[in-house]
LOVOPA-95965 format. One record per residue (C-alpha): x, y, z; residue number from 1. Coordinates in Angstrom, 2 decimals, decimal comma. Example, Ala and Ser with C-alpha at 12.3 -4.5 7.8 and 13.67 -1.06 7.14 Angstrom:
! LOVOPA-95965
+---------+---------+---------+-----+
!       X !       Y !       Z ! num !
+---------+---------+---------+-----+
!   12,30 !   -4,50 !    7,80 !   1 !
!   13,67 !   -1,06 !    7,14 !   2 !
+---------+---------+---------+-----+
This chain:
! LOVOPA-95965
+---------+---------+---------+-----+
!       X !       Y !       Z ! num !
+---------+---------+---------+-----+
!   17,13 !   30,99 !   39,74 !   1 !
!   16,25 !   30,06 !   36,11 !   2 !
!   16,69 !   33,13 !   33,71 !   3 !
!   14,22 !   33,64 !   30,95 !   4 !
!   16,38 !   35,71 !   28,60 !   5 !
!   19,02 !   31,95 !   28,61 !   6 !
!   20,20 !   31,02 !   25,25 !   7 !
!   19,83 !   27,92 !   23,79 !   8 !
!   20,07 !   26,49 !   21,37 !   9 !
!   17,72 !   23,83 !   18,49 !  10 !
!   19,99 !   20,88 !   19,69 !  11 !
!   18,84 !   21,82 !   23,64 !  12 !
!   15,52 !   21,83 !   23,45 !  13 !
!   15,65 !   18,29 !   20,23 !  14 !
!   17,51 !   17,05 !   23,90 !  15 !
!   14,86 !   17,84 !   26,50 !  16 !
!   11,06 !   16,66 !   23,81 !  17 !
!   13,20 !   13,84 !   22,86 !  18 !
!   13,18 !   14,77 !   19,17 !  19 !
!   15,73 !   16,07 !   16,34 !  20 !
!   17,17 !   20,02 !   16,38 !  21 !
!   14,97 !   19,42 !   12,64 !  22 !
!   12,17 !   18,80 !   14,31 !  23 !
!   12,75 !   22,00 !   16,39 !  24 !
!   13,59 !   24,58 !   13,46 !  25 !
!   10,64 !   22,56 !   11,90 !  26 !
!    8,87 !   23,71 !   14,06 !  27 !
!    9,82 !   27,33 !   14,51 !  28 !
!    9,23 !   27,38 !   11,08 !  29 !
!    5,66 !   26,32 !   10,78 !  30 !
!    4,15 !   29,14 !   13,90 !  31 !
!    4,35 !   26,35 !   17,13 !  32 !
!    6,87 !   28,19 !   18,60 !  33 !
!    7,73 !   31,89 !   18,81 !  34 !
!   10,00 !   33,21 !   15,99 !  35 !
!   13,32 !   32,60 !   16,80 !  36 !
!   15,92 !   35,16 !   16,81 !  37 !
!   19,20 !   34,98 !   15,10 !  38 !
!   22,58 !   35,65 !   15,39 !  39 !
!   25,38 !   37,73 !   13,42 !  40 !
!   25,27 !   34,78 !   11,44 !  41 !
!   21,97 !   33,56 !   11,10 !  42 !
!   22,01 !   30,22 !   13,54 !  43 !
!   18,60 !   30,32 !   15,81 !  44 !
!   18,89 !   31,16 !   19,52 !  45 !
!   15,85 !   30,23 !   22,01 !  46 !
!   14,77 !   31,28 !   24,89 !  47 !
!   12,78 !   29,64 !   28,17 !  48 !
!    9,88 !   31,07 !   26,24 !  49 !
!   10,31 !   28,68 !   23,06 !  50 !
!   10,70 !   25,69 !   25,90 !  51 !
!    7,72 !   26,70 !   27,28 !  52 !
!    6,07 !   26,31 !   24,27 !  53 !
!    7,82 !   23,22 !   23,09 !  54 !
!    6,91 !   21,78 !   26,18 !  55 !
!    3,09 !   22,78 !   25,31 !  56 !
!    2,82 !   21,59 !   21,79 !  57 !
!    4,40 !   18,10 !   22,48 !  58 !
!    1,45 !   17,94 !   25,46 !  59 !
!   -1,03 !   19,27 !   23,39 !  60 !
!   -0,22 !   16,91 !   20,19 !  61 !
!   -0,56 !   13,79 !   22,61 !  62 !
!   -4,11 !   15,06 !   23,65 !  63 !
!   -5,96 !   17,08 !   20,75 !  64 !
!   -3,73 !   15,45 !   18,13 !  65 !
!   -1,44 !   16,97 !   14,96 !  66 !
!   -4,11 !   19,34 !   13,87 !  67 !
!   -5,79 !   20,74 !   16,56 !  68 !
!   -2,65 !   21,20 !   18,42 !  69 !
!   -0,56 !   23,33 !   15,50 !  70 !
!   -3,95 !   25,12 !   15,39 !  71 !
!   -4,31 !   26,29 !   19,21 !  72 !
!   -0,50 !   27,65 !   18,93 !  73 !
!   -0,43 !   29,32 !   15,48 !  74 !
!   -3,26 !   31,23 !   16,69 !  75 !
!   -1,46 !   31,82 !   20,27 !  76 !
!    1,44 !   32,91 !   18,36 !  77 !
!   -0,45 !   35,33 !   16,19 !  78 !
!   -2,32 !   37,01 !   19,10 !  79 !
!   -5,76 !   34,98 !   18,28 !  80 !
!   -6,31 !   33,99 !   21,52 !  81 !
!  -10,20 !   33,62 !   21,97 !  82 !
!   -8,95 !   31,39 !   18,53 !  83 !
!   -7,14 !   28,99 !   20,38 !  84 !
!   -9,87 !   28,23 !   22,63 !  85 !
!  -12,17 !   28,30 !   20,78 !  86 !
!  -10,02 !   24,99 !   18,89 !  87 !
!   -9,81 !   24,32 !   22,55 !  88 !
!  -13,57 !   24,05 !   23,22 !  89 !
!  -14,38 !   22,27 !   20,14 !  90 !
!  -12,37 !   19,37 !   20,40 !  91 !
!  -13,79 !   19,49 !   24,12 !  92 !
!  -17,28 !   19,20 !   22,32 !  93 !
!  -16,25 !   16,46 !   20,13 !  94 !
!  -15,27 !   14,20 !   22,87 !  95 !
!  -18,50 !   14,64 !   24,43 !  96 !
!  -20,70 !   13,72 !   21,75 !  97 !
!  -18,73 !   10,02 !   21,75 !  98 !
!  -19,19 !    9,88 !   25,46 !  99 !
!  -23,05 !   10,91 !   24,42 ! 100 !
!  -22,67 !    8,08 !   21,28 ! 101 !
!  -21,60 !    4,90 !   23,40 ! 102 !
!  -23,66 !    5,52 !   25,74 ! 103 !
!  -26,24 !    5,22 !   23,67 ! 104 !
!  -24,94 !    2,09 !   22,54 ! 105 !
!  -23,98 !    0,85 !   26,30 ! 106 !
!  -28,28 !    2,00 !   26,95 ! 107 !
!  -29,48 !    0,45 !   23,29 ! 108 !
!  -28,24 !   -2,75 !   23,96 ! 109 !
!  -29,18 !   -3,43 !   28,14 ! 110 !
!  -32,74 !   -3,12 !   26,27 ! 111 !
!  -31,99 !   -5,97 !   23,39 ! 112 !
!  -30,82 !   -7,94 !   26,25 ! 113 !
!  -33,83 !   -7,58 !   28,95 ! 114 !
!  -36,18 !   -7,95 !   25,86 ! 115 !
!  -34,67 !  -10,74 !   23,18 ! 116 !
!  -37,17 !  -10,04 !   20,31 ! 117 !
!  -39,31 !  -13,49 !   19,92 ! 118 !
!  -38,43 !  -15,94 !   17,09 ! 119 !
!  -39,75 !  -14,79 !   13,46 ! 120 !
!  -40,54 !  -16,71 !   10,84 ! 121 !
!  -37,49 !  -17,85 !    8,50 ! 122 !
!  -39,06 !  -15,94 !    5,61 ! 123 !
!  -38,99 !  -12,82 !    7,60 ! 124 !
!  -41,41 !  -10,09 !    9,05 ! 125 !
!  -43,13 !   -7,38 !    6,58 ! 126 !
!  -43,23 !   -3,98 !    6,62 ! 127 !
!  -47,10 !   -3,71 !    8,68 ! 128 !
!  -45,77 !   -6,99 !   10,99 ! 129 !
!  -42,64 !   -5,20 !   12,54 ! 130 !
!  -44,55 !   -1,87 !   13,21 ! 131 !
!  -46,95 !   -3,96 !   14,85 ! 132 !
!  -44,91 !   -5,96 !   16,75 ! 133 !
!  -42,08 !   -2,79 !   17,54 ! 134 !
!  -45,48 !   -0,39 !   18,17 ! 135 !
!  -44,57 !    2,45 !   15,68 ! 136 !
!  -46,38 !    3,46 !   12,70 ! 137 !
!  -44,72 !    1,55 !    9,28 ! 138 !
!  -44,57 !    5,93 !    8,00 ! 139 !
!  -41,74 !    5,62 !   10,74 ! 140 !
!  -40,21 !    2,59 !    9,81 ! 141 !
!  -39,91 !    3,79 !    5,76 ! 142 !
!  -38,65 !    7,24 !    7,49 ! 143 !
!  -35,80 !    4,61 !    9,06 ! 144 !
!  -35,03 !    3,62 !    5,62 ! 145 !
!  -35,24 !    7,09 !    3,79 ! 146 !
!  -32,52 !    7,94 !    6,31 ! 147 !
!  -30,29 !    4,94 !    5,31 ! 148 !
!  -30,70 !    3,66 !    9,25 ! 149 !
!  -31,69 !   -0,47 !    7,75 ! 150 !
!  -31,65 !   -1,42 !    4,87 ! 151 !
!  -34,79 !   -4,48 !    4,26 ! 152 !
!  -34,42 !   -6,50 !    1,29 ! 153 !
!  -37,80 !   -7,02 !   -1,38 ! 154 !
!  -39,10 !  -10,01 !   -2,60 ! 155 !
!  -38,49 !  -10,27 !   -6,61 ! 156 !
!  -41,65 !   -9,00 !   -8,69 ! 157 !
!  -43,95 !   -7,91 !   -5,59 ! 158 !
!  -40,93 !   -5,83 !   -4,26 ! 159 !
!  -42,61 !   -5,78 !   -0,98 ! 160 !
!  -39,92 !   -5,00 !    1,98 ! 161 !
!  -38,88 !   -8,62 !    3,67 ! 162 !
!  -37,47 !   -7,71 !    7,40 ! 163 !
!  -34,86 !  -10,34 !    8,39 ! 164 !
!  -33,96 !  -11,13 !   11,96 ! 165 !
!  -31,18 !   -8,21 !   11,78 ! 166 !
!  -33,37 !   -5,75 !   10,48 ! 167 !
!  -35,65 !   -6,35 !   12,94 ! 168 !
!  -32,81 !   -6,02 !   15,70 ! 169 !
!  -31,62 !   -2,59 !   14,29 ! 170 !
!  -35,23 !   -1,32 !   13,79 ! 171 !
!  -35,98 !   -2,32 !   18,06 ! 172 !
!  -32,65 !   -0,21 !   18,74 ! 173 !
!  -33,27 !    2,73 !   16,15 ! 174 !
!  -37,56 !    2,87 !   18,29 ! 175 !
!  -35,31 !    2,41 !   21,46 ! 176 !
!  -33,13 !    5,79 !   20,58 ! 177 !
!  -35,48 !    7,87 !   19,01 ! 178 !
!  -37,44 !    7,60 !   22,06 ! 179 !
!  -34,50 !    8,96 !   24,02 ! 180 !
!  -34,68 !   12,21 !   21,83 ! 181 !
!  -31,24 !   10,27 !   19,94 ! 182 !
!  -30,75 !   12,02 !   16,20 ! 183 !
!  -30,35 !   10,32 !   13,38 ! 184 !
!  -27,02 !   11,22 !   13,53 ! 185 !
!  -26,39 !   10,26 !   16,26 ! 186 !
!  -28,18 !    6,98 !   15,68 ! 187 !
!  -26,03 !    5,74 !   13,08 ! 188 !
!  -23,17 !    4,91 !   15,09 ! 189 !
!  -24,89 !    2,68 !   16,97 ! 190 !
!  -25,75 !    0,65 !   14,55 ! 191 !
!  -22,44 !    0,93 !   12,34 ! 192 !
!  -21,06 !   -0,62 !   15,49 ! 193 !
!  -23,02 !   -3,67 !   15,82 ! 194 !
!  -22,83 !   -4,58 !   12,53 ! 195 !
!  -19,62 !   -3,95 !   12,31 ! 196 !
!  -19,06 !   -6,21 !   15,71 ! 197 !
!  -20,97 !   -8,76 !   15,08 ! 198 !
!  -23,03 !   -9,56 !   18,07 ! 199 !
!  -24,30 !   -7,23 !   21,46 ! 200 !
!  -21,36 !   -8,99 !   23,43 ! 201 !
!  -18,71 !   -8,11 !   20,98 ! 202 !
!  -19,55 !   -4,46 !   20,76 ! 203 !
!  -20,51 !   -4,67 !   24,91 ! 204 !
!  -17,14 !   -5,41 !   24,89 ! 205 !
!  -15,39 !   -2,39 !   21,97 ! 206 !
!  -17,66 !   -0,55 !   24,10 ! 207 !
!  -15,66 !   -1,13 !   27,49 ! 208 !
!  -12,44 !   -1,11 !   25,29 ! 209 !
!  -13,71 !    2,88 !   23,53 ! 210 !
!  -14,67 !    3,68 !   27,69 ! 211 !
!  -11,12 !    3,05 !   28,99 ! 212 !
!   -9,18 !    5,15 !   25,98 ! 213 !
!  -11,84 !    7,64 !   26,18 ! 214 !
!  -10,91 !    8,46 !   29,88 ! 215 !
!   -7,10 !    7,70 !   29,34 ! 216 !
!   -8,04 !   10,46 !   26,28 ! 217 !
!  -10,30 !   12,93 !   28,67 ! 218 !
!   -6,68 !   13,04 !   31,31 ! 219 !
!   -4,26 !   13,95 !   28,71 ! 220 !
!   -5,87 !   16,51 !   27,45 ! 221 !
!   -6,62 !   17,71 !   31,07 ! 222 !
!   -2,95 !   17,71 !   31,52 ! 223 !
!   -2,18 !   19,31 !   27,89 ! 224 !
!   -4,71 !   22,35 !   28,94 ! 225 !
!   -2,75 !   23,06 !   31,96 ! 226 !
!   -0,01 !   23,82 !   30,10 ! 227 !
!   -1,78 !   26,06 !   27,34 ! 228 !
!   -3,00 !   28,08 !   30,35 ! 229 !
!    0,52 !   28,81 !   31,91 ! 230 !
!    1,87 !   29,54 !   28,21 ! 231 !
!   -0,72 !   31,78 !   27,83 ! 232 !
!    0,12 !   33,31 !   30,82 ! 233 !
!    3,83 !   33,57 !   30,36 ! 234 !
!    2,79 !   35,20 !   26,90 ! 235 !
!    0,41 !   37,78 !   28,26 ! 236 !
!    2,69 !   38,79 !   30,38 ! 237 !
!    4,61 !   39,54 !   28,33 ! 238 !
!    2,87 !   40,52 !   25,59 ! 239 !
!    1,33 !   43,19 !   28,38 ! 240 !
+---------+---------+---------+-----+
């Protein structure tokens, strides 16, 4: 049976996590581990509580990233458990928002595939023609432009807006997502992705890859959250 008061050396923790002894010292100084006791000669001594903290932090690091992981551990060690859990909640909420954005992109791409736009004149379309094509008011197109979602060219001299095929495609995407009550800040990443990838097929591939990455990250976060739960019970048991 393991004795939780058994003394461990920095090298013992370093080997456990596959890091250097200096990193272990840095973690303790940064508040990522509980304060370590010192021998009469000034050497740090650790216990299995530090072992738990180290394993928890390393798991949080993989799932939540360095900033959030460090914030969580510091909050726990200063008695701010609600603050630590708020950071966990925020990280999961951010992941949910990214999944929502991916789903919006996928839905918009399906709309593009199901209803490809008609052939457009090489000279482009005027704002009234685009509005009629989409079944929206010209004022909606101006609002989308003011929000930076679309940037049609301007004719020299007249300064009339000219919507090229890519502009019409983007306007159709915006219209589709707005009808599904997506906000401009949720639509912008969709358009950025389509422009960055260059085609709907390339973007669809990128969406699938990102979806797999998010699934893997969620599993990593869940594993880390389990270790955090156990560590919190240990900390609360000691302080209680």
